[in-house]
Structures are given as structure tokens and as C-alpha cells.
N, C-alpha and C positions, 0 to 999 in steps of 0.2 A: 486469621489473618491476614494475611498477608500485602503488605503496605503496596496500591497500584504504583508506581511514578511514572511522571510524563515524561516520556523519551519523543525525544528530534534528532534528524537528520538532516544537517540543513548544507546544500551544496550554493555555493558562491558566483553567480554570472562569471565565466574569464574564454579565450579561446579557447583554451585545452583544457585535458583531464591529469594531475597528477596531484598523490599525494603531501604533504607537507608535514613536515615536522609539528608537534602537538596532535596530530590528531585531525585534523581540519582537513576538509576534503574540495576542491574546487572543478569546476567542475562547467560545462556549456547549458546547461537545465538544471534547474530544479526540484526536490523531492523533498519528501518528509513523512517520515516513520511518527503515526498517530495509536497511543494506545488503543483495543478498539473495547467496547462495554463487556463485550468476552472478555472476562481474566484469561491473560496469558498469549491472545490477541490482539494483533494489527494489523489496523490499514494504511501501508504505503503511497502518497500521491506524488504523482510523476509529475512532474508541468511541461511533457515534453509532448511534441502534438504529430500522430502519427496512423497509418489507418490501417486497422481494424485485421483486417492481414498482418498485421505487422505488432500489433498488440497479441493477438492472439498466437503468434510464435512467443511472444515475447510472456507469456501468461503459461507455456506448452513452457518455458525454460524452466522456469517458476514451479511448477508444477516437480517435474523434471525431481530438478534439486532442493526437493522437500518445502519450496517457502509460499504457494500454495496448496492450499486442499485439491485434489482430483477432484469434485463436485462440482467447488464452483467453477472451473474452469467450462465442466462437462452447463451448468446449467446457463454461465454468459456466450459458449455457444447457441443453448437452445431461443434465447434468449434474441440474438443477432446484436449485447451491448453486453457492458458489461456498468457494472453497478453497485455505488459505494456513496452510504448514508451520511450527508456532512455534518462533519465534528461539534459544528453546535446543536444538532437535532438528534436528540436523545433516543432508541426505540423504548417502548414499552415495555418493561416487568407482565414473566407469565403472567403476575396474581392480576394485573391492573385487566389483563384481558378478556378476561367470565365475567 
């Protein structure tokens, strides 16, 4: 079994976005990439206010480049919002549901 590592992409608040030596990214808003309980999947948290229409366009772009599954986009459109479990709450295992 592959050991899961906890990776995070951190962006610090600045007036502009620029790549820096050493791989640090500076941006106007914060983001974090957090491993999902599903092996090989991640959750991207973006701390940036936007309208539902703008967010839907972002999801569509992420689907086009293969980062987000089309089903997640369609489910979000059907609900009228996108949902993500908070990092400290873990979903039940399939065995514990029965």
C-alpha cells in the first residue's frame, strides 16, 4: 500500500502574482491542496470570493484540463452549489454504513 503524504499548496497575500526562486508562489489569495480520503484524489480550497457563475466557469475549465471530474460539475450545477467536506470531518467507510 502506498503511503499517503499530505501536500499543500500555499499562497501568500500580495498585490501581484509572481513565481519566485525555490518554488514559492505569491498571490492575492490563499489556496490549499488537501488529500481526499479517496486514494489519489485531492480537494482544492480557494480563498477567493466569486459569483456562482464565475465559479461554474472555473469548474468548467478544470473539467476541460482533466482536474475535475465532469460528474462533479454536473452534480454541482444540479444542486446549484458545490459542496466539499471540511478537512476535519471524515466520511464513513462503506462497511460502517451497513
